[in-house]
PyMOL Python script that loads the backbone (N, CA, C, O; Angstrom):
from pymol import cmd

cmd.read_pdbstr("""\
ATOM      1  N   MET A   1     105.504 129.004  88.775  1.00  0.00           N
ATOM      2  CA  MET A   1     106.849 128.852  88.246  1.00  0.00           C
ATOM      3  C   MET A   1     107.649 127.839  89.077  1.00  0.00           C
ATOM      4  O   MET A   1     108.583 127.217  88.570  1.00  0.00           O
ATOM      5  N   ASP A   2     107.274 127.675  90.364  1.00  0.00           N
ATOM      6  CA  ASP A   2     107.991 126.721  91.213  1.00  0.00           C
ATOM      7  C   ASP A   2     107.822 125.293  90.718  1.00  0.00           C
ATOM      8  O   ASP A   2     108.773 124.512  90.707  1.00  0.00           O
ATOM      9  N   GLU A   3     106.603 124.959  90.308  1.00  0.00           N
ATOM     10  CA  GLU A   3     106.379 123.602  89.802  1.00  0.00           C
ATOM     11  C   GLU A   3     107.195 123.367  88.537  1.00  0.00           C
ATOM     12  O   GLU A   3     107.730 122.278  88.330  1.00  0.00           O
ATOM     13  N   LEU A   4     107.288 124.374  87.706  1.00  0.00           N
ATOM     14  CA  LEU A   4     108.063 124.252  86.470  1.00  0.00           C
ATOM     15  C   LEU A   4     109.539 124.026  86.794  1.00  0.00           C
ATOM     16  O   LEU A   4     110.200 123.233  86.125  1.00  0.00           O
ATOM     17  N   ARG A   5     110.054 124.699  87.793  1.00  0.00           N
ATOM     18  CA  ARG A   5     111.453 124.488  88.206  1.00  0.00           C
ATOM     19  C   ARG A   5     111.655 123.049  88.683  1.00  0.00           C
ATOM     20  O   ARG A   5     112.666 122.419  88.372  1.00  0.00           O
ATOM     21  N   ARG A   6     110.688 122.539  89.436  1.00  0.00           N
ATOM     22  CA  ARG A   6     110.789 121.146  89.896  1.00  0.00           C
ATOM     23  C   ARG A   6     110.736 120.182  88.716  1.00  0.00           C
ATOM     24  O   ARG A   6     111.466 119.191  88.691  1.00  0.00           O
ATOM     25  N   GLN A   7     109.885 120.465  87.748  1.00  0.00           N
ATOM     26  CA  GLN A   7     109.762 119.593  86.582  1.00  0.00           C
ATOM     27  C   GLN A   7     111.048 119.591  85.754  1.00  0.00           C
ATOM     28  O   GLN A   7     111.454 118.542  85.253  1.00  0.00           O
ATOM     29  N   PHE A   8     111.687 120.741  85.603  1.00  0.00           N
ATOM     30  CA  PHE A   8     112.909 120.836  84.812  1.00  0.00           C
ATOM     31  C   PHE A   8     114.087 120.170  85.505  1.00  0.00           C
ATOM     32  O   PHE A   8     114.990 119.653  84.847  1.00  0.00           O
ATOM     33  N   ARG A   9     114.078 120.181  86.838  1.00  0.00           N
ATOM     34  CA  ARG A   9     115.167 119.596  87.626  1.00  0.00           C
ATOM     35  C   ARG A   9     116.505 120.247  87.302  1.00  0.00           C
ATOM     36  O   ARG A   9     117.555 119.615  87.415  1.00  0.00           O
ATOM     37  N   ALA A  10     116.462 121.495  86.906  1.00  0.00           N
ATOM     38  CA  ALA A  10     117.662 122.259  86.546  1.00  0.00           C
ATOM     39  C   ALA A  10     117.258 123.724  86.465  1.00  0.00           C
ATOM     40  O   ALA A  10     116.069 124.042  86.475  1.00  0.00           O
ATOM     41  N   PRO A  11     118.234 124.613  86.384  1.00  0.00           N
ATOM     42  CA  PRO A  11     117.875 126.026  86.204  1.00  0.00           C
ATOM     43  C   PRO A  11     117.071 126.207  84.914  1.00  0.00           C
ATOM     44  O   PRO A  11     117.361 125.583  83.893  1.00  0.00           O
ATOM     45  N   LEU A  12     116.071 127.061  84.981  1.00  0.00           N
ATOM     46  CA  LEU A  12     115.227 127.300  83.809  1.00  0.00           C
ATOM     47  C   LEU A  12     115.978 128.108  82.766  1.00  0.00           C
ATOM     48  O   LEU A  12     116.654 129.079  83.104  1.00  0.00           O
ATOM     49  N   PRO A  13     115.870 127.722  81.504  1.00  0.00           N
ATOM     50  CA  PRO A  13     116.431 128.552  80.437  1.00  0.00           C
ATOM     51  C   PRO A  13     115.728 129.913  80.430  1.00  0.00           C
ATOM     52  O   PRO A  13     114.573 130.020  80.843  1.00  0.00           O
ATOM     53  N   ASP A  14     116.418 130.933  79.967  1.00  0.00           N
ATOM     54  CA  ASP A  14     115.842 132.281  79.945  1.00  0.00           C
ATOM     55  C   ASP A  14     114.525 132.324  79.184  1.00  0.00           C
ATOM     56  O   ASP A  14     113.593 133.022  79.584  1.00  0.00           O
ATOM     57  N   SER A  15     114.450 131.578  78.090  1.00  0.00           N
ATOM     58  CA  SER A  15     113.225 131.591  77.286  1.00  0.00           C
ATOM     59  C   SER A  15     112.039 131.020  78.061  1.00  0.00           C
ATOM     60  O   SER A  15     110.903 131.446  77.852  1.00  0.00           O
ATOM     61  N   VAL A  16     112.285 130.077  78.936  1.00  0.00           N
ATOM     62  CA  VAL A  16     111.217 129.487  79.739  1.00  0.00           C
ATOM     63  C   VAL A  16     110.918 130.370  80.948  1.00  0.00           C
ATOM     64  O   VAL A  16     109.757 130.552  81.314  1.00  0.00           O
ATOM     65  N   ALA A  17     111.951 130.913  81.559  1.00  0.00           N
ATOM     66  CA  ALA A  17     111.765 131.773  82.731  1.00  0.00           C
ATOM     67  C   ALA A  17     110.954 133.019  82.383  1.00  0.00           C
ATOM     68  O   ALA A  17     110.294 133.592  83.250  1.00  0.00           O
ATOM     69  N   GLY A  18     111.000 133.436  81.132  1.00  0.00           N
ATOM     70  CA  GLY A  18     110.276 134.622  80.715  1.00  0.00           C
ATOM     71  C   GLY A  18     108.835 134.378  80.305  1.00  0.00           C
ATOM     72  O   GLY A  18     108.148 135.311  79.887  1.00  0.00           O
ATOM     73  N   LEU A  19     108.368 133.151  80.414  1.00  0.00           N
ATOM     74  CA  LEU A  19     106.990 132.842  80.022  1.00  0.00           C
ATOM     75  C   LEU A  19     105.993 133.481  80.981  1.00  0.00           C
ATOM     76  O   LEU A  19     106.270 133.624  82.172  1.00  0.00           O
ATOM     77  N   PRO A  20     104.839 133.862  80.460  1.00  0.00           N
ATOM     78  CA  PRO A  20     103.770 134.322  81.361  1.00  0.00           C
ATOM     79  C   PRO A  20     103.345 133.175  82.288  1.00  0.00           C
ATOM     80  O   PRO A  20     103.538 132.005  81.958  1.00  0.00           O
ATOM     81  N   ALA A  21     102.779 133.508  83.424  1.00  0.00           N
ATOM     82  CA  ALA A  21     102.422 132.508  84.439  1.00  0.00           C
ATOM     83  C   ALA A  21     101.519 131.413  83.883  1.00  0.00           C
ATOM     84  O   ALA A  21     101.718 130.236  84.182  1.00  0.00           O
ATOM     85  N   GLU A  22     100.535 131.788  83.081  1.00  0.00           N
ATOM     86  CA  GLU A  22      99.609 130.785  82.534  1.00  0.00           C
ATOM     87  C   GLU A  22     100.338 129.812  81.608  1.00  0.00           C
ATOM     88  O   GLU A  22     100.092 128.607  81.657  1.00  0.00           O
ATOM     89  N   ALA A  23     101.225 130.325  80.774  1.00  0.00           N
ATOM     90  CA  ALA A  23     101.986 129.464  79.868  1.00  0.00           C
ATOM     91  C   ALA A  23     102.936 128.564  80.653  1.00  0.00           C
ATOM     92  O   ALA A  23     103.119 127.399  80.299  1.00  0.00           O
ATOM     93  N   ALA A  24     103.538 129.092  81.714  1.00  0.00           N
ATOM     94  CA  ALA A  24     104.435 128.294  82.548  1.00  0.00           C
ATOM     95  C   ALA A  24     103.662 127.164  83.225  1.00  0.00           C
ATOM     96  O   ALA A  24     104.159 126.042  83.320  1.00  0.00           O
ATOM     97  N   ASP A  25     102.458 127.454  83.691  1.00  0.00           N
ATOM     98  CA  ASP A  25     101.624 126.413  84.304  1.00  0.00           C
ATOM     99  C   ASP A  25     101.251 125.340  83.287  1.00  0.00           C
ATOM    100  O   ASP A  25     101.259 124.151  83.605  1.00  0.00           O
ATOM    101  N   ASP A  26     100.926 125.757  82.068  1.00  0.00           N
ATOM    102  CA  ASP A  26     100.596 124.795  81.009  1.00  0.00           C
ATOM    103  C   ASP A  26     101.797 123.910  80.685  1.00  0.00           C
ATOM    104  O   ASP A  26     101.656 122.700  80.512  1.00  0.00           O
ATOM    105  N   LEU A  27     102.972 124.520  80.606  1.00  0.00           N
ATOM    106  CA  LEU A  27     104.184 123.760  80.310  1.00  0.00           C
ATOM    107  C   LEU A  27     104.490 122.776  81.438  1.00  0.00           C
ATOM    108  O   LEU A  27     104.863 121.632  81.179  1.00  0.00           O
ATOM    109  N   ALA A  28     104.335 123.210  82.673  1.00  0.00           N
ATOM    110  CA  ALA A  28     104.571 122.320  83.816  1.00  0.00           C
ATOM    111  C   ALA A  28     103.610 121.135  83.777  1.00  0.00           C
ATOM    112  O   ALA A  28     104.011 120.000  84.034  1.00  0.00           O
ATOM    113  N   ALA A  29     102.353 121.393  83.458  1.00  0.00           N
ATOM    114  CA  ALA A  29     101.364 120.310  83.369  1.00  0.00           C
ATOM    115  C   ALA A  29     101.710 119.351  82.234  1.00  0.00           C
ATOM    116  O   ALA A  29     101.579 118.136  82.381  1.00  0.00           O
ATOM    117  N   ALA A  30     102.150 119.896  81.108  1.00  0.00           N
ATOM    118  CA  ALA A  30     102.522 119.049  79.969  1.00  0.00           C
ATOM    119  C   ALA A  30     103.723 118.173  80.316  1.00  0.00           C
ATOM    120  O   ALA A  30     103.751 116.992  79.969  1.00  0.00           O
ATOM    121  N   LEU A  31     104.707 118.742  80.993  1.00  0.00           N
ATOM    122  CA  LEU A  31     105.875 117.956  81.398  1.00  0.00           C
ATOM    123  C   LEU A  31     105.489 116.867  82.390  1.00  0.00           C
ATOM    124  O   LEU A  31     105.967 115.737  82.291  1.00  0.00           O
ATOM    125  N   ARG A  32     104.629 117.201  83.341  1.00  0.00           N
ATOM    126  CA  ARG A  32     104.173 116.225  84.334  1.00  0.00           C
ATOM    127  C   ARG A  32     103.432 115.076  83.648  1.00  0.00           C
ATOM    128  O   ARG A  32     103.668 113.907  83.955  1.00  0.00           O
ATOM    129  N   ASP A  33     102.542 115.413  82.723  1.00  0.00           N
ATOM    130  CA  ASP A  33     101.790 114.378  82.003  1.00  0.00           C
ATOM    131  C   ASP A  33     102.714 113.511  81.155  1.00  0.00           C
ATOM    132  O   ASP A  33     102.538 112.295  81.084  1.00  0.00           O
ATOM    133  N   ALA A  34     103.695 114.132  80.516  1.00  0.00           N
ATOM    134  CA  ALA A  34     104.642 113.379  79.686  1.00  0.00           C
ATOM    135  C   ALA A  34     105.453 112.411  80.540  1.00  0.00           C
ATOM    136  O   ALA A  34     105.693 111.274  80.133  1.00  0.00           O
ATOM    137  N   ARG A  35     105.873 112.851  81.712  1.00  0.00           N
ATOM    138  CA  ARG A  35     106.634 111.959  82.598  1.00  0.00           C
ATOM    139  C   ARG A  35     105.774 110.799  83.081  1.00  0.00           C
ATOM    140  O   ARG A  35     106.257 109.673  83.200  1.00  0.00           O
ATOM    141  N   ARG A  36     104.515 111.064  83.356  1.00  0.00           N
ATOM    142  CA  ARG A  36     103.611 109.978  83.779  1.00  0.00           C
ATOM    143  C   ARG A  36     103.418 108.964  82.655  1.00  0.00           C
ATOM    144  O   ARG A  36     103.446 107.756  82.890  1.00  0.00           O
ATOM    145  N   ARG A  37     103.220 109.465  81.423  1.00  0.00           N
ATOM    146  CA  ARG A  37     103.083 108.553  80.277  1.00  0.00           C
ATOM    147  C   ARG A  37     104.358 107.741  80.090  1.00  0.00           C
ATOM    148  O   ARG A  37     104.304 106.535  79.848  1.00  0.00           O
ATOM    149  N   GLN A  38     105.494 108.402  80.203  1.00  0.00           N
ATOM    150  CA  GLN A  38     106.765 107.716  80.039  1.00  0.00           C
ATOM    151  C   GLN A  38     106.916 106.612  81.089  1.00  0.00           C
ATOM    152  O   GLN A  38     107.365 105.510  80.774  1.00  0.00           O
ATOM    153  N   THR A  39     106.547 106.905  82.316  1.00  0.00           N
ATOM    154  CA  THR A  39     106.630 105.906  83.382  1.00  0.00           C
ATOM    155  C   THR A  39     105.745 104.708  83.077  1.00  0.00           C
ATOM    156  O   THR A  39     106.164 103.562  83.245  1.00  0.00           O
ATOM    157  N   ARG A  40     104.516 104.971  82.628  1.00  0.00           N
ATOM    158  CA  ARG A  40     103.607 103.864  82.278  1.00  0.00           C
ATOM    159  C   ARG A  40     104.191 103.013  81.155  1.00  0.00           C
ATOM    160  O   ARG A  40     104.142 101.785  81.221  1.00  0.00           O
ATOM    161  N   HIS A  41     104.738 103.650  80.134  1.00  0.00           N
ATOM    162  CA  HIS A  41     105.303 102.908  79.004  1.00  0.00           C
ATOM    163  C   HIS A  41     106.530 102.099  79.434  1.00  0.00           C
ATOM    164  O   HIS A  41     106.714 100.965  78.991  1.00  0.00           O
ATOM    165  N   LEU A  42     107.358 102.674  80.284  1.00  0.00           N
ATOM    166  CA  LEU A  42     108.533 101.943  80.757  1.00  0.00           C
ATOM    167  C   LEU A  42     108.141 100.744  81.613  1.00  0.00           C
ATOM    168  O   LEU A  42     108.753  99.680  81.516  1.00  0.00           O
ATOM    169  N   MET A  43     107.126 100.917  82.448  1.00  0.00           N
ATOM    170  CA  MET A  43     106.663  99.792  83.263  1.00  0.00           C
ATOM    171  C   MET A  43     106.082  98.686  82.383  1.00  0.00           C
ATOM    172  O   MET A  43     106.319  97.503  82.631  1.00  0.00           O
ATOM    173  N   ALA A  44     105.330  99.066  81.366  1.00  0.00           N
ATOM    174  CA  ALA A  44     104.763  98.071  80.447  1.00  0.00           C
ATOM    175  C   ALA A  44     105.875  97.339  79.703  1.00  0.00           C
ATOM    176  O   ALA A  44     105.813  96.121  79.535  1.00  0.00           O
ATOM    177  N   ALA A  45     106.881  98.067  79.263  1.00  0.00           N
ATOM    178  CA  ALA A  45     108.001  97.440  78.555  1.00  0.00           C
ATOM    179  C   ALA A  45     108.766  96.500  79.482  1.00  0.00           C
ATOM    180  O   ALA A  45     109.213  95.433  79.060  1.00  0.00           O
ATOM    181  N   THR A  46     108.913  96.894  80.734  1.00  0.00           N
ATOM    182  CA  THR A  46     109.594  96.036  81.704  1.00  0.00           C
ATOM    183  C   THR A  46     108.814  94.746  81.910  1.00  0.00           C
ATOM    184  O   THR A  46     109.395  93.661  81.926  1.00  0.00           O
ATOM    185  N   GLU A  47     107.505  94.862  82.066  1.00  0.00           N
ATOM    186  CA  GLU A  47     106.680  93.666  82.255  1.00  0.00           C
ATOM    187  C   GLU A  47     106.748  92.755  81.030  1.00  0.00           C
ATOM    188  O   GLU A  47     106.826  91.534  81.167  1.00  0.00           O
ATOM    189  N   GLU A  48     106.719  93.341  79.839  1.00  0.00           N
ATOM    190  CA  GLU A  48     106.826  92.534  78.619  1.00  0.00           C
ATOM    191  C   GLU A  48     108.170  91.823  78.565  1.00  0.00           C
ATOM    192  O   GLU A  48     108.248  90.671  78.137  1.00  0.00           O
ATOM    193  N   SER A  49     109.218  92.496  78.992  1.00  0.00           N
ATOM    194  CA  SER A  49     110.542  91.876  79.007  1.00  0.00           C
ATOM    195  C   SER A  49     110.590  90.721  80.001  1.00  0.00           C
ATOM    196  O   SER A  49     111.172  89.672  79.723  1.00  0.00           O
ATOM    197  N   LEU A  50     109.977  90.924  81.158  1.00  0.00           N
ATOM    198  CA  LEU A  50     109.979  89.868  82.167  1.00  0.00           C
ATOM    199  C   LEU A  50     109.218  88.636  81.692  1.00  0.00           C
ATOM    200  O   LEU A  50     109.521  87.521  82.118  1.00  0.00           O
ATOM    201  N   GLU A  51     108.249  88.821  80.830  1.00  0.00           N
ATOM    202  CA  GLU A  51     107.489  87.681  80.311  1.00  0.00           C
ATOM    203  C   GLU A  51     108.355  86.760  79.457  1.00  0.00           C
ATOM    204  O   GLU A  51     107.976  85.617  79.200  1.00  0.00           O
ATOM    205  N   GLN A  52     109.503  87.242  79.020  1.00  0.00           N
ATOM    206  CA  GLN A  52     110.412  86.420  78.224  1.00  0.00           C
ATOM    207  C   GLN A  52     111.225  85.463  79.100  1.00  0.00           C
ATOM    208  O   GLN A  52     111.833  84.515  78.603  1.00  0.00           O
ATOM    209  N   LEU A  53     111.226  85.724  80.395  1.00  0.00           N
ATOM    210  CA  LEU A  53     111.985  84.890  81.330  1.00  0.00           C
ATOM    211  C   LEU A  53     111.138  83.716  81.810  1.00  0.00           C
ATOM    212  O   LEU A  53     109.910  83.796  81.821  1.00  0.00           O
ATOM    213  N   PRO A  54     111.791  82.634  82.203  1.00  0.00           N
ATOM    214  CA  PRO A  54     111.042  81.532  82.808  1.00  0.00           C
ATOM    215  C   PRO A  54     110.322  82.013  84.068  1.00  0.00           C
ATOM    216  O   PRO A  54     110.855  82.821  84.828  1.00  0.00           O
ATOM    217  N   ARG A  55     109.120  81.512  84.279  1.00  0.00           N
ATOM    218  CA  ARG A  55     108.285  81.962  85.400  1.00  0.00           C
ATOM    219  C   ARG A  55     108.974  81.819  86.757  1.00  0.00           C
ATOM    220  O   ARG A  55     108.775  82.647  87.646  1.00  0.00           O
ATOM    221  N   LEU A  56     109.771  80.788  86.914  1.00  0.00           N
ATOM    222  CA  LEU A  56     110.387  80.544  88.217  1.00  0.00           C
ATOM    223  C   LEU A  56     111.382  81.628  88.621  1.00  0.00           C
ATOM    224  O   LEU A  56     111.570  81.871  89.813  1.00  0.00           O
ATOM    225  N   ILE A  57     112.015  82.277  87.662  1.00  0.00           N
ATOM    226  CA  ILE A  57     113.007  83.284  88.048  1.00  0.00           C
ATOM    227  C   ILE A  57     112.468  84.718  87.977  1.00  0.00           C
ATOM    228  O   ILE A  57     113.171  85.653  88.360  1.00  0.00           O
ATOM    229  N   ARG A  58     111.258  84.903  87.503  1.00  0.00           N
ATOM    230  CA  ARG A  58     110.695  86.260  87.418  1.00  0.00           C
ATOM    231  C   ARG A  58     110.654  86.975  88.764  1.00  0.00           C
ATOM    232  O   ARG A  58     111.048  88.138  88.840  1.00  0.00           O
ATOM    233  N   PRO A  59     110.186  86.314  89.839  1.00  0.00           N
ATOM    234  CA  PRO A  59     110.166  87.020  91.130  1.00  0.00           C
ATOM    235  C   PRO A  59     111.562  87.474  91.575  1.00  0.00           C
ATOM    236  O   PRO A  59     111.719  88.566  92.121  1.00  0.00           O
ATOM    237  N   LEU A  60     112.559  86.641  91.343  1.00  0.00           N
ATOM    238  CA  LEU A  60     113.925  87.006  91.709  1.00  0.00           C
ATOM    239  C   LEU A  60     114.397  88.218  90.909  1.00  0.00           C
ATOM    240  O   LEU A  60     114.988  89.144  91.464  1.00  0.00           O
ATOM    241  N   VAL A  61     114.137  88.207  89.615  1.00  0.00           N
ATOM    242  CA  VAL A  61     114.545  89.327  88.766  1.00  0.00           C
ATOM    243  C   VAL A  61     113.798  90.596  89.178  1.00  0.00           C
ATOM    244  O   VAL A  61     114.388  91.675  89.218  1.00  0.00           O
ATOM    245  N   ARG A  62     112.513  90.476  89.481  1.00  0.00           N
ATOM    246  CA  ARG A  62     111.745  91.644  89.950  1.00  0.00           C
ATOM    247  C   ARG A  62     112.373  92.228  91.215  1.00  0.00           C
ATOM    248  O   ARG A  62     112.494  93.444  91.359  1.00  0.00           O
ATOM    249  N   LYS A  63     112.765  91.351  92.117  1.00  0.00           N
ATOM    250  CA  LYS A  63     113.372  91.815  93.365  1.00  0.00           C
ATOM    251  C   LYS A  63     114.706  92.505  93.087  1.00  0.00           C
ATOM    252  O   LYS A  63     114.998  93.548  93.671  1.00  0.00           O
ATOM    253  N   VAL A  64     115.504  91.935  92.210  1.00  0.00           N
ATOM    254  CA  VAL A  64     116.817  92.503  91.895  1.00  0.00           C
ATOM    255  C   VAL A  64     116.685  93.881  91.253  1.00  0.00           C
ATOM    256  O   VAL A  64     117.473  94.779  91.549  1.00  0.00           O
ATOM    257  N   ILE A  65     115.691  94.056  90.374  1.00  0.00           N
ATOM    258  CA  ILE A  65     115.552  95.353  89.699  1.00  0.00           C
ATOM    259  C   ILE A  65     114.650  96.313  90.464  1.00  0.00           C
ATOM    260  O   ILE A  65     114.394  97.427  90.007  1.00  0.00           O
ATOM    261  N   GLY A  66     114.173  95.885  91.619  1.00  0.00           N
ATOM    262  CA  GLY A  66     113.428  96.783  92.494  1.00  0.00           C
ATOM    263  C   GLY A  66     111.960  96.954  92.178  1.00  0.00           C
ATOM    264  O   GLY A  66     111.397  98.022  92.420  1.00  0.00           O
ATOM    265  N   LEU A  67     111.329  95.925  91.645  1.00  0.00           N
ATOM    266  CA  LEU A  67     109.887  96.006  91.361  1.00  0.00           C
ATOM    267  C   LEU A  67     109.080  95.274  92.399  1.00  0.00           C
ATOM    268  O   LEU A  67     107.852  95.239  92.315  1.00  0.00           O
TER     269      LEU A  67
END
""", "prot")
cmd.dss("prot")
cmd.show_as("cartoon", "prot")
cmd.util.cbc("prot")
cmd.orient("prot")
């Protein structure tokens, strides 16, 4: 249940807090996997966006946005 609390980043709703341990573990794993997929998609979208910029300024833009 601790991992699920970390994944939610907020107090657990009563409906989630009442889940059996196995279901809570499954939900935590699903949330973790979804966040990883989201991160990959956001990074890909960022790279595609950077490709629209002239090559000479891409490194500067990467530095400014923290990549």
